[in-house]
C-alpha positions as CSV (number, residue, x, y, z in Angstrom):
1,M,5.1,-15.7,47.4
2,P,5.8,-12.4,45.7
3,D,9.4,-11.1,45.7
4,A,9.4,-8.1,48.1
5,S,12.7,-6.7,46.6
6,R,11.3,-6.7,43.1
7,D,8.2,-4.9,44.3
8,D,10.4,-2.3,45.9
9,E,12.3,-1.8,42.6
10,L,9.1,-1.5,40.5
11,R,7.2,0.8,42.9
12,P,9.0,4.0,42.0
13,L,8.6,3.3,38.3
14,V,4.8,2.8,38.7
15,E,4.6,5.9,40.8
16,F,6.4,7.8,38.1
17,A,3.9,6.6,35.5
18,R,1.1,7.8,37.8
19,A,2.7,11.2,38.1
20,L,2.8,11.4,34.4
21,R,-0.9,10.6,34.1
22,S,-1.7,13.3,36.6
23,E,0.0,15.8,34.4
24,G,-2.1,14.8,31.4
25,I,0.1,12.2,29.7
26,S,-1.9,9.1,28.7
27,A,0.5,6.4,30.1
28,G,-1.9,3.5,30.6
29,T,-1.2,0.2,32.3
30,G,0.1,-1.4,29.2
31,A,2.6,1.4,28.6
32,T,3.6,1.2,32.3
33,A,4.3,-2.5,32.0
34,E,6.5,-1.9,28.9
35,F,8.4,0.8,30.8
36,C,9.1,-1.5,33.7
37,R,10.2,-4.2,31.3
38,A,12.5,-1.8,29.5
39,A,14.0,-0.5,32.7
40,A,14.8,-4.0,33.9
41,L,16.6,-4.8,30.6
42,L,18.5,-1.5,30.4
43,G,20.9,0.1,32.9
44,P,20.1,3.0,35.2
45,E,21.7,5.5,32.9
46,D,19.1,4.6,30.2
47,L,16.1,5.0,32.4
48,Y,15.2,8.4,30.8
49,W,15.1,6.9,27.3
50,A,13.3,3.8,28.5
51,G,10.5,5.9,29.8
52,R,10.4,8.3,26.9
53,A,10.2,5.5,24.4
54,T,7.3,3.7,26.2
55,L,5.3,6.4,28.0
56,V,5.4,9.4,25.6
57,A,3.1,9.2,22.6
58,R,3.2,12.8,21.2
59,H,5.9,15.3,20.6
60,E,4.2,18.0,22.8
61,E,4.4,15.6,25.8
62,I,8.2,15.6,25.9
63,E,8.5,18.9,27.8
64,I,6.0,17.6,30.5
65,Y,7.9,14.3,30.6
66,D,11.2,16.0,31.2
67,R,9.8,18.2,34.0
68,V,8.2,15.3,35.8
69,F,11.3,13.1,35.3
70,R,13.5,15.8,36.9
71,S,11.1,16.4,39.8
72,F,10.5,12.7,40.5
73,F,14.0,11.4,40.3
74,G,15.7,14.4,41.8
75,A,17.1,17.7,40.6
76,A,20.4,16.0,39.6
77,A,18.6,13.7,37.1
78,E,18.9,15.9,34.1
79,A,17.6,14.6,30.8
80,P,20.6,13.3,28.9
81,R,21.3,14.6,25.4
82,P,21.4,12.1,22.6
83,P,24.9,11.4,21.3
84,K,26.0,13.5,18.4
85,R,26.3,11.6,15.2
86,E,29.5,11.8,13.2
87,R,29.0,13.6,9.9
88,L,30.4,11.9,6.9
89,R,32.0,14.0,4.3
90,L,31.8,12.7,0.8
91,V,34.6,14.0,-1.4
92,T,34.6,13.7,-5.2
93,A,37.4,11.4,-6.3
94,G,40.5,13.3,-7.5
95,L,39.6,16.5,-5.6
96,D,40.8,17.7,-2.2
97,D,40.4,20.7,0.1
98,S,43.6,22.4,-1.1
99,G,43.4,25.9,-2.6
100,P,44.4,27.0,-6.0
101,E,48.1,27.0,-5.0
102,G,48.0,23.8,-3.0
103,E,47.1,25.6,0.3
104,T,44.9,23.7,2.6
105,G,41.5,25.2,2.9
106,D,39.3,25.6,6.0
107,A,38.4,22.2,7.3
108,S,35.1,23.5,8.6
109,K,33.9,24.3,5.1
110,P,31.8,21.6,3.4
111,S,33.6,19.7,0.7
112,I,32.3,18.9,-2.7
113,A,29.7,16.2,-2.2
114,L,28.9,13.4,-4.5
115,A,25.6,13.5,-6.2
116,S,23.0,11.1,-5.1
117,R,23.1,7.8,-7.0
118,I,19.4,7.9,-7.5
119,E,19.7,11.4,-9.0
120,L,22.4,10.1,-11.3
121,L,20.3,7.2,-12.4
122,R,17.3,9.5,-13.1
123,R,19.4,11.5,-15.5
124,K,21.2,8.6,-17.2
125,S,20.0,7.6,-20.6
126,F,18.4,4.1,-20.7
127,D,20.6,2.9,-23.6
128,T,23.8,3.5,-21.6
129,C,22.6,1.7,-18.4
130,T,24.0,-1.6,-17.3
131,P,21.6,-4.4,-16.5
132,E,22.0,-3.7,-12.8
133,E,21.2,0.0,-13.2
134,L,18.2,-0.9,-15.3
135,A,16.9,-3.1,-12.5
136,E,17.2,-0.2,-10.1
137,L,15.5,2.1,-12.6
138,A,12.6,-0.4,-12.9
139,T,12.1,-0.1,-9.1
140,L,12.1,3.7,-9.3
141,A,9.7,3.6,-12.3
142,A,6.9,2.7,-9.8
143,G,6.4,6.5,-9.2
144,F,5.6,6.9,-12.9
145,A,2.8,4.3,-12.8
146,R,1.3,5.7,-9.6
147,A,1.3,9.3,-11.0
148,L,-0.8,8.4,-14.0
149,P,-4.3,9.9,-14.3
150,R,-7.2,8.2,-12.6
151,R,-10.9,7.8,-13.5
152,R,-14.1,7.2,-11.6
153,S,-15.0,3.5,-11.7
154,R,-18.4,2.0,-11.8
155,R,-17.9,0.4,-8.4
156,R,-19.0,2.4,-5.4
157,R,-17.8,2.6,-1.8
158,A,-19.1,4.0,1.4
159,A,-18.7,7.8,1.9
160,G,-19.5,10.5,4.3
161,A,-21.4,12.5,1.8
162,G,-22.8,12.1,-1.7
163,P,-25.7,10.1,-3.2
164,L,-27.9,8.2,-0.7
165,D,-27.1,4.5,-0.3
166,L,-30.7,3.4,0.0
167,P,-30.1,-0.4,0.7
168,R,-27.6,0.3,3.5
169,T,-29.9,3.0,4.9
170,L,-32.9,0.7,5.0
171,R,-30.9,-2.1,6.7
172,R,-29.7,0.4,9.3
173,S,-33.2,1.7,9.9
174,L,-34.3,-1.8,11.2
175,R,-32.4,-1.0,14.4
176,T,-34.5,2.1,14.9
177,G,-38.0,0.8,14.2
178,G,-37.9,1.6,10.5
179,E,-37.0,5.2,10.9
180,P,-33.9,6.1,8.8
181,F,-32.1,8.2,11.4
182,A,-28.6,7.0,10.3
183,R,-28.4,7.6,6.6
184,R,-25.6,6.1,4.6
185,Y,-24.0,7.5,1.4
186,R,-21.8,6.2,-1.3
187,E,-19.5,7.4,-4.0
188,R,-17.8,6.1,-7.1
189,R,-14.2,5.2,-6.2
190,P,-11.3,6.3,-8.3
191,A,-9.4,3.7,-10.3
192,P,-6.2,3.9,-12.4
193,R,-6.6,4.4,-16.1
194,R,-5.4,1.6,-18.4
195,L,-1.9,2.1,-19.7
196,V,-1.1,0.8,-23.2
197,L,2.5,0.7,-24.3
198,L,3.4,0.4,-28.0
199,L,7.1,-0.3,-28.3
200,D,9.1,0.1,-31.5
201,V,11.6,-2.8,-31.8
202,S,12.9,-2.0,-35.3
203,G,16.5,-1.6,-36.2
204,S,16.7,2.1,-35.5
205,M,15.4,1.5,-32.0
206,A,17.7,-1.4,-31.2
207,E,19.6,0.4,-28.4
208,H,16.3,1.3,-26.7
209,S,14.2,-1.8,-27.1
210,Q,15.6,-3.9,-24.2
211,P,15.5,-1.0,-21.7
212,L,11.9,-0.2,-22.7
213,L,10.9,-3.8,-22.2
214,V,12.5,-3.9,-18.7
215,L,10.5,-0.8,-17.8
216,A,7.4,-2.2,-19.3
217,H,7.8,-5.3,-17.2
218,A,8.1,-3.2,-14.1
219,L,5.0,-1.2,-15.0
220,L,3.1,-4.3,-15.7
221,R,4.0,-5.7,-12.2
222,I,2.7,-2.5,-10.5
223,Q,-0.4,-1.9,-12.7
224,P,-1.7,-5.3,-14.0
225,Q,-4.1,-3.6,-16.4
226,T,-1.2,-2.5,-18.5
227,E,-1.2,-3.7,-22.1
228,V,2.2,-4.0,-23.9
229,F,2.6,-4.4,-27.7
230,C,5.8,-4.5,-29.8
231,F,5.9,-3.5,-33.4
232,G,8.3,-3.4,-36.3
233,T,6.8,-4.6,-39.5
234,R,4.0,-6.3,-37.6
235,L,2.2,-6.0,-34.2
236,T,2.8,-8.5,-31.4
237,S,1.2,-8.6,-28.0
238,A,3.9,-9.0,-25.3
239,T,1.6,-8.6,-22.2
240,R,1.4,-12.3,-21.5
241,A,5.2,-12.8,-22.1
242,L,6.1,-10.1,-19.6
243,A,3.6,-11.2,-16.9
244,V,6.2,-13.1,-14.9
245,S,8.1,-12.1,-11.8
246,S,11.6,-12.5,-13.2
247,P,12.8,-9.7,-15.6
248,D,15.3,-12.0,-17.3
249,E,12.6,-14.7,-17.9
250,A,10.2,-11.9,-19.2
251,L,12.8,-10.8,-21.7
252,R,13.5,-14.3,-22.9
253,R,9.8,-14.9,-23.4
254,A,9.3,-11.6,-25.2
255,A,12.2,-12.5,-27.5
256,K,10.4,-15.7,-28.5
257,E,7.1,-14.0,-29.1
258,V,8.4,-11.0,-31.1
259,V,9.7,-12.2,-34.5
260,D,10.6,-8.9,-36.2
261,W,13.4,-7.6,-34.0
262,E,15.6,-5.0,-35.6
263,G,13.7,-5.0,-38.9
264,G,11.8,-2.2,-40.6
265,T,9.1,0.1,-39.1
266,R,5.5,0.3,-40.3
267,I,3.9,2.3,-37.6
268,G,0.7,3.0,-39.5
269,E,0.0,-0.7,-40.2
270,A,0.8,-1.6,-36.6
271,L,-1.6,1.0,-35.3
272,K,-4.3,-0.2,-37.7
273,E,-3.9,-3.8,-36.6
274,F,-4.0,-2.7,-32.9
275,L,-7.2,-0.5,-33.4
276,D,-9.0,-3.1,-35.5
277,G,-8.2,-5.8,-32.9
278,T,-8.2,-5.1,-29.2
279,G,-7.8,-1.3,-29.3
280,H,-11.2,-0.3,-30.6
281,R,-13.0,-2.9,-28.4
282,G,-11.7,-1.4,-25.2
283,A,-7.9,-1.5,-24.8
284,A,-7.4,2.0,-26.0
285,R,-10.8,3.4,-25.0
286,G,-10.2,5.9,-22.2
287,A,-6.6,4.7,-21.7
288,V,-3.2,6.5,-21.7
289,V,-1.5,5.2,-24.9
290,V,2.3,5.6,-24.9
291,I,4.1,5.1,-28.3
292,C,7.8,4.6,-28.0
293,S,9.3,5.2,-31.4
294,D,11.8,7.4,-33.3
295,G,9.1,8.0,-36.0
296,L,11.3,6.7,-38.9
297,D,8.4,5.0,-40.7
298,V,8.8,3.3,-44.0
299,G,5.0,3.0,-44.5
300,E,2.5,5.4,-46.0
301,P,2.2,8.7,-44.0
302,D,-1.5,9.0,-44.9
303,L,-2.2,5.6,-43.2
304,L,-0.4,6.7,-40.1
305,R,-2.2,10.0,-40.0
306,A,-5.6,8.3,-40.3
307,Q,-4.8,5.7,-37.6
308,M,-3.5,8.4,-35.2
309,Q,-6.7,10.3,-35.7
310,R,-8.7,7.2,-34.8
311,L,-6.5,6.7,-31.7
312,S,-6.8,10.3,-30.5
313,R,-10.6,9.9,-30.5
314,L,-10.5,6.7,-28.4
315,A,-7.6,7.4,-25.9
316,Y,-7.7,9.6,-22.9
317,R,-4.2,10.9,-23.8
318,V,-1.7,9.9,-26.5
319,V,2.0,10.2,-25.5
320,W,4.8,9.8,-28.0
321,L,8.3,9.1,-26.6
322,N,11.0,9.8,-29.2
323,P,14.6,9.2,-28.0
324,L,15.9,11.5,-30.7
325,K,14.2,14.5,-29.0
326,R,16.8,14.5,-26.3
327,D,19.0,16.4,-28.8
328,A,18.2,20.1,-28.5
329,A,18.7,20.5,-32.3
330,Y,16.1,17.7,-33.2
331,E,13.2,18.7,-35.4
332,P,10.4,16.2,-36.2
333,L,11.0,16.4,-40.0
334,A,10.6,12.6,-40.7
335,R,7.4,12.0,-42.6
336,G,6.0,9.5,-40.1
337,M,6.7,11.8,-37.2
338,D,5.3,14.8,-39.1
339,A,2.1,12.9,-39.9
340,A,1.5,11.7,-36.3
341,L,2.5,14.8,-34.3
342,P,-0.8,16.8,-34.7
343,Y,-2.7,14.0,-32.8
344,V,-0.2,13.6,-30.0
345,D,-1.0,15.2,-26.6
346,V,2.4,14.8,-25.0
347,F,5.7,14.7,-27.0
348,A,8.8,13.9,-25.0
349,S,12.1,12.1,-25.4
350,G,11.6,9.4,-22.7
351,H,15.3,8.5,-22.8
352,N,15.7,8.6,-19.0
353,L,13.6,8.4,-15.8
354,A,13.6,12.2,-15.4
355,S,11.9,12.5,-18.7
356,L,9.2,9.9,-17.8
357,E,8.6,11.7,-14.5
358,A,8.0,15.0,-16.4
359,V,5.5,13.2,-18.7
360,A,3.6,11.8,-15.6
361,L,3.5,15.2,-14.1
362,E,2.1,16.7,-17.3
363,L,-0.5,14.0,-17.5
364,A,-1.5,14.5,-13.9
365,G,-1.8,18.2,-14.4
């Protein structure tokens, strides 16, 4: 036998939901049931918020809800205001609000706020980051991978306009006696361009090699089509070594694969080996190729110049990241850098995340 007292408690709530529907608010039976359940769990003082959370779906309906709530539950039932949140004041260590002579300033004035930790990490050089900060930067580097240029793939998908999708149109026409009233269209869907990383692990890049591998591991996790190569005096593919979930395990495997850590630099020979192998067959074709090196090459400049010319014809864009460029007084006078620079589309320092974001923005533009 139904509980009469419970029906008496629910009746005004149901009537209130009906009043809202009559005013144009789409509070259906499901929303009404949720409202009754929330009102039973909360106290009478929270009735307003119980209804607003369950019966109001759009911002423009709040004014109607407030008016119906006041009229239905009485003129005294004003909509309560949300409690004010306390504002936290972040003060830089070692500074206070005192004036130049020790006088206390106006407490209502905002104090010097600490810069965002994310902003600090974006500007911090990779070679000065701790392992924990590098792990955070690897997470933030996802934006760099997603901002890379895209291409139209060969695969097609359904679309509202474009070339006619004849097979789907004919199958659809079977429902209308063979007359193609409902036409279907398709388009080539966009796909991310392949990213190829060529990382210099020679002695002059020793401070930057590990941070670059950490970021390469993060980019490989986000975009599996990424190819990673390390070079010093020889070229070594590190893609398979970095294709694990743990960054520490990825670095250990890469250290075993790459045998010429902190040695000399022969960029021209490494590029020739890359292009003669997987590069010319498809890895570099239409890809964004990023070379991370200081350009201090001990090989022949003519060989590097010829290989950079080959690479520029194959790749969509050639990016050269040189950490020495962060110095405003830097000039690319090294013979290797001088030979390669005419065939580089984007030349940047790449020493921090902000520099990488600027590169991604330039590539997207």
